[in-house]
Every structure is written in C-alpha cells, then in structure tokens.
C-alpha positions as CSV (number, residue, x, y, z in Angstrom):
1,M,4.9,-27.9,13.1
2,Y,6.8,-25.1,11.4
3,K,4.2,-25.0,8.6
4,L,1.3,-23.6,10.7
5,P,3.2,-20.5,12.0
6,A,4.4,-19.8,8.4
7,L,0.8,-19.9,7.2
8,L,-0.4,-17.6,9.9
9,I,2.4,-15.1,9.3
10,A,1.6,-15.1,5.5
11,A,-2.1,-14.6,6.2
12,N,-1.3,-11.8,8.6
13,F,0.8,-10.1,6.0
14,L,-1.9,-10.4,3.3
15,L,-4.4,-8.8,5.6
16,S,-2.2,-5.9,6.7
17,V,-0.5,-4.5,3.6
18,P,-1.3,-0.7,3.6
19,S,-1.9,-0.5,-0.1
20,W,-5.0,-2.7,0.4
21,S,-6.7,-0.3,2.8
22,Q,-10.2,1.0,2.1
23,K,-11.2,-2.3,0.6
24,K,-14.2,-4.5,1.5
25,L,-13.9,-6.9,4.4
26,T,-16.4,-9.7,4.9
27,L,-16.7,-12.1,7.8
28,S,-18.7,-15.2,7.4
29,A,-19.7,-18.4,9.1
30,F,-20.2,-21.7,7.2
31,T,-21.0,-25.3,7.5
32,G,-21.1,-28.1,5.0
33,S,-20.7,-31.8,4.1
34,G,-19.5,-34.0,1.3
35,I,-17.3,-37.0,0.8
36,S,-13.7,-37.9,1.6
37,F,-11.5,-40.9,0.8
38,F,-7.9,-42.0,0.5
39,G,-6.0,-42.0,-2.7
40,G,-2.6,-43.1,-3.9
41,P,-1.2,-46.6,-4.6
42,G,-1.8,-47.8,-1.1
43,A,-5.5,-47.1,-0.9
44,V,-7.8,-50.1,-1.1
45,S,-11.5,-51.0,-1.5
46,N,-11.3,-54.2,0.5
47,S,-9.1,-55.5,3.4
48,T,-9.0,-58.2,6.1
49,Y,-9.7,-57.5,9.8
50,Y,-7.5,-59.1,12.4
51,R,-8.7,-59.7,16.0
52,S,-6.3,-60.4,18.8
53,G,-8.7,-62.6,20.7
54,L,-7.7,-60.8,24.0
55,P,-10.2,-59.1,26.3
56,F,-10.3,-55.3,26.5
57,P,-8.0,-53.5,27.3
58,S,-5.6,-55.6,25.2
59,P,-2.0,-54.6,24.5
60,I,-2.5,-56.1,21.1
61,P,-5.3,-54.1,19.4
62,D,-7.7,-55.4,16.8
63,T,-6.7,-53.9,13.4
64,M,-7.5,-53.7,9.7
65,A,-4.6,-55.0,7.6
66,N,-4.9,-51.9,5.4
67,P,-7.1,-49.3,7.0
68,Y,-7.0,-46.7,4.2
69,G,-10.2,-47.0,2.2
70,K,-10.8,-45.4,-1.1
71,K,-14.5,-45.7,-0.8
72,P,-16.5,-42.5,0.1
73,F,-16.9,-41.4,3.7
74,T,-19.4,-38.7,4.6
75,N,-17.5,-35.7,6.0
76,F,-18.6,-32.6,8.0
77,L,-17.1,-29.2,8.5
78,A,-17.9,-25.9,10.1
79,G,-15.9,-22.7,10.5
80,L,-15.3,-19.0,9.9
81,Q,-13.9,-17.1,6.9
82,A,-12.6,-13.6,6.3
83,D,-12.5,-12.1,2.8
84,I,-10.8,-8.9,1.5
85,T,-11.9,-7.7,-1.9
86,L,-8.9,-6.2,-3.9
87,P,-8.8,-4.1,-7.1
88,S,-9.7,-5.8,-10.4
89,K,-12.0,-8.3,-8.7
90,W,-9.3,-10.3,-6.9
91,I,-10.2,-11.6,-3.4
92,L,-8.0,-12.8,-0.5
93,L,-9.7,-15.5,1.7
94,L,-8.7,-16.9,5.0
95,S,-10.8,-19.6,6.7
96,S,-10.4,-21.8,9.8
97,Q,-12.6,-24.8,10.3
98,Y,-13.3,-28.0,12.2
99,E,-13.6,-31.0,10.0
100,H,-14.6,-34.6,10.4
101,T,-13.2,-36.7,7.6
102,G,-11.9,-40.2,6.6
103,G,-12.3,-43.1,4.3
104,S,-14.3,-46.3,4.0
105,L,-13.7,-49.9,2.7
106,T,-15.3,-53.3,2.8
107,S,-14.1,-56.4,4.5
108,D,-15.0,-60.0,3.7
109,S,-12.9,-61.8,6.3
110,V,-12.2,-61.6,10.0
111,V,-9.1,-63.5,11.2
112,S,-8.8,-64.4,14.9
113,P,-6.8,-67.1,16.9
114,S,-9.8,-69.4,16.5
115,G,-9.8,-69.2,12.7
116,T,-11.2,-67.1,9.8
117,I,-14.8,-66.3,9.2
118,K,-16.4,-64.8,6.1
119,T,-18.1,-61.5,6.6
120,N,-20.0,-58.8,4.9
121,G,-18.8,-55.6,6.6
122,K,-18.0,-51.9,6.2
123,Y,-15.0,-50.3,7.9
124,N,-14.6,-46.5,8.4
125,R,-11.4,-44.8,9.5
126,Y,-12.1,-41.2,10.6
127,Y,-10.2,-38.1,11.7
128,D,-11.0,-34.8,13.5
129,F,-8.9,-31.8,12.4
130,I,-8.7,-28.1,12.8
131,S,-7.5,-26.6,9.5
132,V,-6.4,-23.2,8.2
133,N,-7.0,-22.4,4.6
134,P,-5.5,-19.2,3.0
135,Q,-6.7,-18.8,-0.6
136,I,-6.8,-16.3,-3.4
137,G,-9.9,-15.9,-5.5
138,R,-11.1,-14.1,-8.7
139,I,-14.6,-12.9,-9.4
140,I,-15.5,-14.0,-12.9
141,F,-19.2,-13.0,-13.0
142,Q,-21.0,-10.4,-11.0
143,K,-24.6,-9.3,-11.4
144,V,-27.6,-10.5,-9.3
145,I,-25.3,-13.3,-8.2
146,T,-21.5,-13.4,-7.9
147,L,-19.4,-16.3,-9.1
148,T,-15.9,-16.7,-7.7
149,L,-13.1,-19.2,-8.4
150,H,-10.5,-19.7,-5.7
151,T,-7.4,-21.8,-4.9
152,G,-4.9,-22.0,-2.0
153,I,-3.3,-24.3,0.5
154,D,-4.8,-26.0,3.6
155,Y,-2.9,-27.0,6.7
156,T,-4.5,-29.3,9.3
157,S,-3.7,-29.6,13.0
158,K,-4.6,-33.1,14.3
159,L,-7.2,-33.7,17.1
160,N,-8.5,-37.2,17.1
161,R,-8.6,-40.5,15.2
162,G,-10.9,-43.5,15.4
163,D,-12.5,-46.3,13.4
164,D,-15.6,-48.5,13.4
165,F,-16.3,-51.8,11.8
166,D,-19.9,-53.2,11.4
167,Y,-20.2,-56.6,9.8
168,T,-22.5,-59.6,9.5
169,N,-20.8,-63.0,9.8
170,Q,-21.6,-66.2,7.8
171,N,-24.3,-67.2,10.3
172,G,-26.1,-63.9,9.9
173,Q,-25.0,-62.5,13.3
174,K,-24.4,-58.7,13.4
175,N,-21.3,-57.4,15.1
176,S,-19.9,-53.9,15.7
177,I,-16.3,-53.0,16.7
178,G,-15.1,-49.5,17.3
179,Y,-12.2,-47.4,18.7
180,D,-12.0,-43.7,19.4
181,G,-9.4,-41.4,21.0
182,G,-6.3,-42.2,18.9
183,E,-3.8,-39.7,17.6
184,P,-3.8,-39.0,13.8
185,E,-0.7,-40.1,12.0
186,K,0.1,-36.8,10.4
187,N,-0.8,-33.1,10.2
188,D,-1.8,-32.8,6.6
189,L,-0.9,-30.2,3.9
190,R,-3.3,-29.9,1.0
191,V,-3.8,-28.0,-2.2
192,S,-7.4,-26.7,-2.5
193,F,-9.5,-25.6,-5.5
194,G,-13.1,-24.4,-5.5
195,A,-15.9,-22.1,-6.6
196,S,-18.7,-20.2,-4.9
197,V,-21.9,-18.5,-5.9
198,T,-23.0,-15.6,-3.7
199,R,-26.3,-13.7,-3.5
200,K,-26.6,-10.9,-0.9
201,K,-25.4,-12.4,2.4
202,W,-25.6,-16.1,1.4
203,S,-23.1,-18.2,-0.5
204,V,-23.0,-21.8,-1.7
205,G,-19.6,-23.2,-2.5
206,I,-17.8,-26.4,-3.6
207,N,-14.3,-27.2,-2.6
208,Y,-11.8,-30.0,-3.4
209,K,-8.7,-30.6,-1.2
210,H,-5.8,-32.8,-2.5
211,G,-3.6,-34.1,0.3
212,L,0.2,-34.0,-0.2
213,V,1.3,-35.9,3.0
214,N,1.6,-39.7,3.1
215,Y,-0.5,-41.1,5.9
216,W,1.0,-44.7,5.8
217,K,4.5,-43.9,7.1
218,Y,5.6,-47.5,7.5
219,G,3.4,-49.0,4.9
220,P,4.5,-50.6,1.6
221,E,2.7,-47.9,-0.5
222,K,1.7,-44.3,0.0
223,V,-1.8,-43.0,0.7
224,Y,-3.1,-39.4,0.7
225,A,-6.3,-37.7,1.8
226,R,-8.9,-36.5,-0.8
227,L,-11.8,-34.3,0.2
228,L,-14.8,-32.9,-1.7
229,H,-17.4,-30.8,0.1
230,I,-20.3,-28.4,-0.4
231,R,-20.9,-25.7,2.1
232,V,-23.4,-23.0,2.9
233,Q,-22.1,-19.7,4.1
234,Y,-23.6,-16.6,5.7
235,A,-21.9,-13.2,5.9
236,F,-22.6,-11.6,9.3
237,L,-20.3,-8.6,8.8
238,S,-19.4,-6.6,5.6
239,R,-17.7,-3.2,5.8
240,R,-15.1,-1.0,4.2
241,I,-11.6,-1.0,5.8
C-alpha cells in the first residue's frame, strides 16, 4: 500500500513547484472504452470449468482451472484529469478514474462429480478498480488541433472482482453461471503510453497500460494485465495559475 501515498506525494510536488507558477491549468472530465486481456506465459485462450456439485452457498466454489484469459474483454472507464502546461510545450498530467476491466477465454468442457460434458462457452473474469495515473506529456503539433504524446505510471486500488460463464452444452441447453463481490488478487502497477488530439475544449485520446504485477500468485506461470482504451474528454476549466 506504500505505492499509492508515494504517487500522491509525487503528484502534489509536481503541481506545487513555484517555478511553474503562471502556467496554464486545465481540468477535464472523461469517459471511454476499449479492450483488456491478460498477458504473460500463464494467460490462456481456453480452459476447463470445474463444478463442485454442491448447492449454493457452497464452501467449495465452482472455478475455472485457469481464469486468466488472453482474449479481449470490453472495458470501461470514467474520471477526472488535471493538466499543467510547462515551458517548451511540456505538460504534466494527473488523472484519477474508475475502471471496469478483465479478460476472456473459451471453455469446451465442464467437469462435475457426475462427469464431464462438452460445451461451447465464454468465460469472463472482471475487476473494478480506482486508479491514479500521473504522466508527463509533450506537445508535438499545435495549430487548429493539438497533438500530444504522453507516458507515465498507473496505480490501481482494488474494489471488486467477479466472473461470468455462459455456455451451451452438448444437448443444446444454455446455462449461465456467475459470481460477484470477490476481492481482486492485487493492486496493480502499470506503465502507460498514449496520445491525444485536442480541439478547443474537446479531446480524443488513446492509451495503453502494461501491467507489472503478477495476478496469479500461486499459479505455475505469471499473468499480467494489458489494457487499451479510447476516451473522449471535455475541459470544463482552463485558466492561468
């Protein structure tokens, strides 16, 4: 938990250095969507689902053998961002956002005490986080529109974890299994890269986040979060400071 206070202290320092006074401050709200998935040697495209056969609530939960899918999962985010424009077209950025992210895989088998059935199913493992993302950017083009490149770090604070598994068995019967309210395995730390195009008060940006924390703590292989999203941003305050 020491990483989050360190990020907040660093961000406060960046925003308070006296030599940066009389610069432009912009406050914005944004929302967006994209895809996320798990990467690393432990991420899979297909896995087997195991059912305990016990009625809910069971002390032995149903589970996917390997729940970390490397197929795309549709993510969502929304938050606020503060920018300070520095000399020579450098920009400091600090954003905080809610994000719904995860990964998907397919499953062709469900194993239970009564036996194994063949399925055609899709499994999603999803997470809810609050993240803080300090970045530094550089304006590389500025006329009618402004093009900015930026990079930084992203730290997440865990909120919720869940999964859902929808499948059709070999007899054509549809089934749906889900769980919500679990605790995420980790608070993630990511490296972020992105670009944005701005015209007047509106911006459109693309951002990639590369997770550095292994989610599968007791697994045989490591897995990491990967996120790519596009967002629309509106500046509701812009002033000299």
